[in-house]
N, CA, C and O atoms as CSV, one atom per row, in Angstrom:
chain,resi,resn,atom,element,x,y,z
A,1,MET,N,N,-71.677,-85.649,-247.901
A,1,MET,CA,C,-72.223,-83.965,-247.496
A,1,MET,C,C,-71.319,-82.893,-247.369
A,1,MET,O,O,-70.110,-83.087,-247.492
A,2,SER,N,N,-71.626,-82.170,-247.217
A,2,SER,CA,C,-70.636,-80.906,-246.843
A,2,SER,C,C,-70.961,-80.237,-245.701
A,2,SER,O,O,-72.184,-80.119,-245.625
A,3,THR,N,N,-70.333,-79.706,-244.700
A,3,THR,CA,C,-70.706,-79.342,-243.516
A,3,THR,C,C,-71.091,-77.891,-244.268
A,3,THR,O,O,-70.471,-77.326,-245.169
A,4,PRO,N,N,-72.526,-77.413,-243.481
A,4,PRO,CA,C,-73.101,-76.090,-243.530
A,4,PRO,C,C,-72.196,-74.997,-242.722
A,4,PRO,O,O,-71.530,-75.122,-241.695
A,5,LYS,N,N,-72.404,-73.986,-243.496
A,5,LYS,CA,C,-71.797,-72.462,-243.562
A,5,LYS,C,C,-71.817,-72.223,-242.635
A,5,LYS,O,O,-73.014,-72.274,-242.353
A,6,SER,N,N,-71.104,-71.849,-241.484
A,6,SER,CA,C,-70.994,-71.510,-240.054
A,6,SER,C,C,-70.371,-69.927,-240.124
A,6,SER,O,O,-70.676,-69.448,-239.032
A,7,SER,N,N,-69.903,-69.268,-240.625
A,7,SER,CA,C,-69.379,-67.901,-240.699
A,7,SER,C,C,-69.311,-66.791,-242.501
A,7,SER,O,O,-68.876,-67.028,-243.628
A,8,TRP,N,N,-69.922,-65.750,-241.920
A,8,TRP,CA,C,-70.482,-64.890,-243.171
A,8,TRP,C,C,-69.315,-63.711,-243.321
A,8,TRP,O,O,-69.818,-62.650,-243.691
A,9,PRO,N,N,-67.747,-63.640,-243.103
A,9,PRO,CA,C,-67.052,-62.752,-243.503
A,9,PRO,C,C,-67.398,-61.547,-244.514
A,9,PRO,O,O,-67.274,-60.342,-244.296
A,10,GLU,N,N,-67.833,-62.146,-245.603
A,10,GLU,CA,C,-68.255,-61.276,-246.676
A,10,GLU,C,C,-69.131,-60.086,-246.615
A,10,GLU,O,O,-69.215,-59.036,-247.252
A,11,VAL,N,N,-69.853,-60.715,-245.457
A,11,VAL,CA,C,-70.878,-59.520,-245.328
A,11,VAL,C,C,-70.678,-58.266,-244.745
A,11,VAL,O,O,-71.449,-57.313,-244.634
A,12,VAL,N,N,-69.500,-58.421,-244.385
A,12,VAL,CA,C,-68.865,-57.049,-242.859
A,12,VAL,C,C,-69.079,-56.091,-244.298
A,12,VAL,O,O,-68.640,-56.268,-245.434
A,13,GLY,N,N,-70.076,-54.851,-243.643
A,13,GLY,CA,C,-69.682,-54.136,-244.393
A,13,GLY,C,C,-70.954,-53.937,-245.105
A,13,GLY,O,O,-70.985,-52.863,-245.705
A,14,TRP,N,N,-72.032,-54.675,-245.217
A,14,TRP,CA,C,-72.697,-54.657,-245.854
A,14,TRP,C,C,-74.497,-54.299,-245.257
A,14,TRP,O,O,-74.764,-55.123,-244.381
A,15,PRO,N,N,-75.348,-53.612,-245.441
A,15,PRO,CA,C,-76.328,-53.380,-244.935
A,15,PRO,C,C,-76.890,-54.371,-244.228
A,15,PRO,O,O,-77.216,-55.272,-245.001
A,16,ALA,N,N,-77.265,-54.724,-242.631
A,16,ALA,CA,C,-77.817,-55.773,-241.693
A,16,ALA,C,C,-78.873,-56.643,-242.819
A,16,ALA,O,O,-78.861,-57.844,-243.089
A,17,SER,N,N,-79.873,-55.422,-243.405
A,17,SER,CA,C,-81.155,-56.351,-243.917
A,17,SER,C,C,-80.386,-57.370,-245.000
A,17,SER,O,O,-80.903,-58.484,-245.087
A,18,ALA,N,N,-79.114,-57.097,-245.905
A,18,ALA,CA,C,-79.103,-57.644,-246.684
A,18,ALA,C,C,-78.073,-58.816,-246.460
A,18,ALA,O,O,-77.875,-59.647,-247.347
A,19,ALA,N,N,-77.304,-58.862,-245.023
A,19,ALA,CA,C,-76.817,-59.676,-244.556
A,19,ALA,C,C,-77.285,-60.797,-243.752
A,19,ALA,O,O,-76.692,-61.852,-243.525
A,20,VAL,N,N,-78.507,-60.395,-243.330
A,20,VAL,CA,C,-79.648,-61.386,-242.916
A,20,VAL,C,C,-80.464,-62.300,-244.317
A,20,VAL,O,O,-80.854,-63.463,-244.223
A,21,THR,N,N,-80.554,-61.626,-245.287
A,21,THR,CA,C,-80.967,-62.238,-246.005
A,21,THR,C,C,-80.321,-63.145,-246.694
A,21,THR,O,O,-80.915,-64.129,-247.134
A,22,GLN,N,N,-78.897,-62.929,-246.903
A,22,GLN,CA,C,-77.676,-63.883,-247.466
A,22,GLN,C,C,-77.221,-65.126,-246.057
A,22,GLN,O,O,-76.465,-66.062,-246.317
A,23,ILE,N,N,-77.566,-65.014,-245.216
A,23,ILE,CA,C,-77.052,-65.598,-243.817
A,23,ILE,C,C,-78.283,-67.082,-243.951
A,23,ILE,O,O,-78.074,-68.294,-243.904
A,24,ASN,N,N,-79.593,-66.261,-244.135
A,24,ASN,CA,C,-80.836,-67.002,-244.027
A,24,ASN,C,C,-81.229,-67.952,-245.221
A,24,ASN,O,O,-82.171,-68.744,-245.172
A,25,SER,N,N,-80.109,-67.715,-246.660
A,25,SER,CA,C,-80.372,-68.357,-247.676
A,25,SER,C,C,-79.387,-69.637,-247.526
A,25,SER,O,O,-79.736,-70.708,-248.023
A,26,ASP,N,N,-77.917,-69.496,-246.707
A,26,ASP,CA,C,-76.875,-70.367,-246.756
A,26,ASP,C,C,-77.327,-71.111,-245.536
A,26,ASP,O,O,-76.615,-72.079,-245.268
A,27,ARG,N,N,-78.514,-70.855,-244.594
A,27,ARG,CA,C,-78.298,-71.783,-243.208
A,27,ARG,C,C,-80.184,-70.855,-242.866
A,27,ARG,O,O,-80.620,-70.008,-242.087
A,28,PRO,N,N,-80.647,-71.576,-243.832
A,28,PRO,CA,C,-82.452,-71.120,-243.075
A,28,PRO,C,C,-82.365,-72.085,-241.929
A,28,PRO,O,O,-82.896,-71.457,-241.013
A,29,ASP,N,N,-82.026,-73.168,-241.490
A,29,ASP,CA,C,-82.593,-73.571,-240.295
A,29,ASP,C,C,-81.871,-72.575,-238.876
A,29,ASP,O,O,-82.532,-72.668,-237.841
A,30,VAL,N,N,-80.864,-71.859,-238.816
A,30,VAL,CA,C,-80.726,-70.708,-237.941
A,30,VAL,C,C,-81.381,-69.811,-237.349
A,30,VAL,O,O,-81.725,-68.983,-238.192
A,31,ALA,N,N,-81.812,-69.478,-236.125
A,31,ALA,CA,C,-82.118,-68.278,-235.942
A,31,ALA,C,C,-81.419,-67.200,-235.927
A,31,ALA,O,O,-80.392,-67.279,-235.253
A,32,ILE,N,N,-81.732,-65.680,-236.720
A,32,ILE,CA,C,-80.639,-64.957,-237.101
A,32,ILE,C,C,-80.974,-63.549,-236.052
A,32,ILE,O,O,-82.093,-63.070,-236.240
A,33,GLU,N,N,-80.242,-62.958,-235.141
A,33,GLU,CA,C,-80.352,-61.700,-234.049
A,33,GLU,C,C,-79.790,-60.772,-234.725
A,33,GLU,O,O,-78.646,-60.912,-235.156
A,34,VAL,N,N,-80.396,-59.848,-234.893
A,34,VAL,CA,C,-80.233,-58.360,-235.560
A,34,VAL,C,C,-79.532,-57.498,-234.456
A,34,VAL,O,O,-80.409,-56.829,-233.909
A,35,VAL,N,N,-78.325,-57.251,-233.920
A,35,VAL,CA,C,-77.947,-56.407,-232.922
A,35,VAL,C,C,-77.004,-55.416,-232.707
A,35,VAL,O,O,-75.811,-55.696,-232.585
A,36,PRO,N,N,-77.516,-54.049,-232.638
A,36,PRO,CA,C,-76.720,-52.694,-232.555
A,36,PRO,C,C,-75.733,-53.396,-231.670
A,36,PRO,O,O,-75.953,-53.986,-230.613
A,37,ALA,N,N,-74.110,-53.138,-232.585
A,37,ALA,CA,C,-73.021,-52.845,-231.463
A,37,ALA,C,C,-72.942,-52.396,-230.428
A,37,ALA,O,O,-73.450,-51.297,-230.208
A,38,GLY,N,N,-72.364,-53.006,-229.573
A,38,GLY,CA,C,-72.229,-52.164,-227.890
A,38,GLY,C,C,-73.277,-52.600,-227.238
A,38,GLY,O,O,-73.087,-52.603,-226.022
A,39,THR,N,N,-74.634,-53.086,-227.671
A,39,THR,CA,C,-75.340,-53.981,-227.011
A,39,THR,C,C,-75.198,-54.989,-226.294
A,39,THR,O,O,-74.697,-55.936,-226.901
A,40,ASN,N,N,-75.548,-55.252,-224.760
A,40,ASN,CA,C,-74.751,-55.899,-224.460
A,40,ASN,C,C,-75.655,-57.466,-224.769
A,40,ASN,O,O,-76.813,-57.445,-225.187
A,41,VAL,N,N,-75.172,-58.303,-224.586
A,41,VAL,CA,C,-75.682,-59.980,-225.062
A,41,VAL,C,C,-75.528,-61.207,-224.029
A,41,VAL,O,O,-74.419,-61.516,-223.592
A,42,ALA,N,N,-76.815,-61.950,-223.630
A,42,ALA,CA,C,-76.426,-63.159,-223.276
A,42,ALA,C,C,-74.936,-64.094,-223.867
A,42,ALA,O,O,-74.492,-64.305,-224.995
A,43,PRO,N,N,-74.428,-64.535,-222.313
A,43,PRO,CA,C,-72.832,-65.107,-223.335
A,43,PRO,C,C,-73.851,-66.692,-223.376
A,43,PRO,O,O,-74.953,-67.206,-223.182
A,44,GLY,N,N,-72.408,-66.892,-223.804
A,44,GLY,CA,C,-73.070,-68.867,-223.703
A,44,GLY,C,C,-73.042,-69.004,-225.889
A,44,GLY,O,O,-72.973,-68.183,-226.803
A,45,TYR,N,N,-73.113,-70.073,-225.818
A,45,TYR,CA,C,-73.173,-70.572,-227.344
A,45,TYR,C,C,-74.427,-71.193,-227.820
A,45,TYR,O,O,-74.964,-71.995,-227.056
A,46,ASN,N,N,-74.811,-71.022,-228.618
A,46,ASN,CA,C,-76.010,-71.646,-229.514
A,46,ASN,C,C,-76.111,-71.839,-230.745
A,46,ASN,O,O,-76.389,-71.014,-231.615
A,47,ALA,N,N,-75.778,-73.471,-230.896
A,47,ALA,CA,C,-75.641,-73.627,-232.601
A,47,ALA,C,C,-77.016,-73.204,-233.478
A,47,ALA,O,O,-76.974,-73.232,-234.708
A,48,SER,N,N,-78.017,-72.881,-232.888
A,48,SER,CA,C,-78.572,-72.902,-234.078
A,48,SER,C,C,-79.139,-71.257,-234.172
A,48,SER,O,O,-80.276,-71.026,-234.581
A,49,ARG,N,N,-78.324,-70.301,-233.798
A,49,ARG,CA,C,-78.439,-69.206,-233.843
A,49,ARG,C,C,-76.993,-68.577,-234.195
A,49,ARG,O,O,-75.871,-68.979,-233.889
A,50,VAL,N,N,-77.570,-67.007,-235.240
A,50,VAL,CA,C,-76.595,-66.351,-235.698
A,50,VAL,C,C,-76.591,-64.719,-235.069
A,50,VAL,O,O,-77.732,-64.261,-235.140
A,51,ARG,N,N,-75.755,-63.889,-234.570
A,51,ARG,CA,C,-75.684,-62.789,-234.170
A,51,ARG,C,C,-75.358,-61.995,-235.380
A,51,ARG,O,O,-74.232,-62.196,-235.836
A,52,VAL,N,N,-76.001,-61.259,-235.905
A,52,VAL,CA,C,-75.366,-60.000,-236.436
A,52,VAL,C,C,-75.394,-58.649,-235.702
A,52,VAL,O,O,-76.303,-58.262,-234.969
A,53,PHE,N,N,-74.022,-57.847,-236.072
A,53,PHE,CA,C,-74.171,-56.964,-235.038
A,53,PHE,C,C,-73.540,-55.978,-235.709
A,53,PHE,O,O,-72.364,-56.036,-236.067
A,54,PHE,N,N,-74.556,-54.732,-235.964
A,54,PHE,CA,C,-74.514,-53.511,-236.985
A,54,PHE,C,C,-73.997,-51.923,-236.363
A,54,PHE,O,O,-73.831,-51.671,-235.169
A,55,ASP,N,N,-73.857,-51.240,-237.176
A,55,ASP,CA,C,-73.239,-50.367,-236.617
A,55,ASP,C,C,-75.087,-49.190,-236.861
A,55,ASP,O,O,-75.578,-48.858,-237.940
A,56,ALA,N,N,-75.602,-48.887,-235.523
A,56,ALA,CA,C,-76.628,-48.112,-235.526
A,56,ALA,C,C,-76.942,-46.952,-235.637
A,56,ALA,O,O,-78.066,-46.520,-235.894
A,57,GLY,N,N,-75.631,-46.147,-235.385
A,57,GLY,CA,C,-75.415,-44.905,-235.908
A,57,GLY,C,C,-75.354,-44.233,-237.186
A,57,GLY,O,O,-75.157,-43.058,-237.497
A,58,ASN,N,N,-75.615,-45.486,-237.969
A,58,ASN,CA,C,-75.225,-45.019,-239.868
A,58,ASN,C,C,-76.027,-45.312,-240.168
A,58,ASN,O,O,-76.469,-46.342,-239.657
A,59,ALA,N,N,-76.832,-44.607,-241.248
A,59,ALA,CA,C,-77.950,-44.849,-241.882
A,59,ALA,C,C,-78.105,-46.405,-242.807
A,59,ALA,O,O,-79.149,-47.005,-243.063
A,60,SER,N,N,-77.342,-46.608,-243.007
A,60,SER,CA,C,-77.035,-47.773,-244.442
A,60,SER,C,C,-77.197,-49.018,-242.524
A,60,SER,O,O,-78.068,-49.879,-242.401
A,61,GLY,N,N,-76.640,-48.849,-241.936
A,61,GLY,CA,C,-76.797,-50.233,-240.914
A,61,GLY,C,C,-75.610,-50.943,-240.884
A,61,GLY,O,O,-75.522,-51.983,-240.232
A,62,PRO,N,N,-74.484,-50.390,-241.662
A,62,PRO,CA,C,-73.626,-51.999,-242.072
A,62,PRO,C,C,-73.043,-52.853,-240.793
A,62,PRO,O,O,-72.846,-52.333,-239.695
A,63,VAL,N,N,-72.883,-53.740,-240.982
A,63,VAL,CA,C,-72.537,-55.179,-240.690
A,63,VAL,C,C,-70.859,-54.668,-239.715
A,63,VAL,O,O,-70.030,-54.123,-240.443
A,64,LEU,N,N,-70.542,-54.806,-238.563
A,64,LEU,CA,C,-69.340,-54.412,-238.050
A,64,LEU,C,C,-68.315,-55.660,-237.781
A,64,LEU,O,O,-67.094,-55.533,-237.687
A,65,TYR,N,N,-68.949,-56.737,-237.687
A,65,TYR,CA,C,-68.319,-58.077,-237.525
A,65,TYR,C,C,-67.989,-58.983,-238.341
A,65,TYR,O,O,-67.947,-58.560,-239.496
A,66,THR,N,N,-67.736,-60.055,-238.225
A,66,THR,CA,C,-68.299,-61.198,-238.822
A,66,THR,C,C,-69.171,-62.255,-238.035
A,66,THR,O,O,-68.816,-62.946,-237.080
A,67,PRO,N,N,-70.527,-62.207,-238.731
A,67,PRO,CA,C,-71.660,-63.143,-238.252
A,67,PRO,C,C,-71.193,-64.194,-238.006
A,67,PRO,O,O,-70.671,-64.480,-239.084
A,68,VAL,N,N,-70.970,-65.116,-237.249
A,68,VAL,CA,C,-70.802,-66.424,-236.891
A,68,VAL,C,C,-71.569,-67.678,-236.201
A,68,VAL,O,O,-71.750,-67.409,-235.014
A,69,VAL,N,N,-72.075,-68.945,-236.538
A,69,VAL,CA,C,-72.873,-69.497,-235.736
A,69,VAL,C,C,-72.385,-69.601,-233.913
A,69,VAL,O,O,-71.234,-69.840,-233.548
A,70,GLY,N,N,-73.090,-69.455,-233.351
A,70,GLY,CA,C,-72.796,-69.957,-231.903
A,70,GLY,C,C,-73.650,-68.550,-231.315
A,70,GLY,O,O,-73.771,-68.363,-230.104
């Protein structure tokens, strides 16, 4: 059995909506939080969560950082 995917470097630069679609396709078992870059978020690891940070100041809302499980 293979290890489930835990990071998505390929989605950096994609529109946030497309990144969410890809992550959900790869890991339907995790909750995906879409967060504007610079927003304060609660610290701590959560194996059931992926946060997607995007540029809210850009019309296409590109993903700025590699989304990871945690």
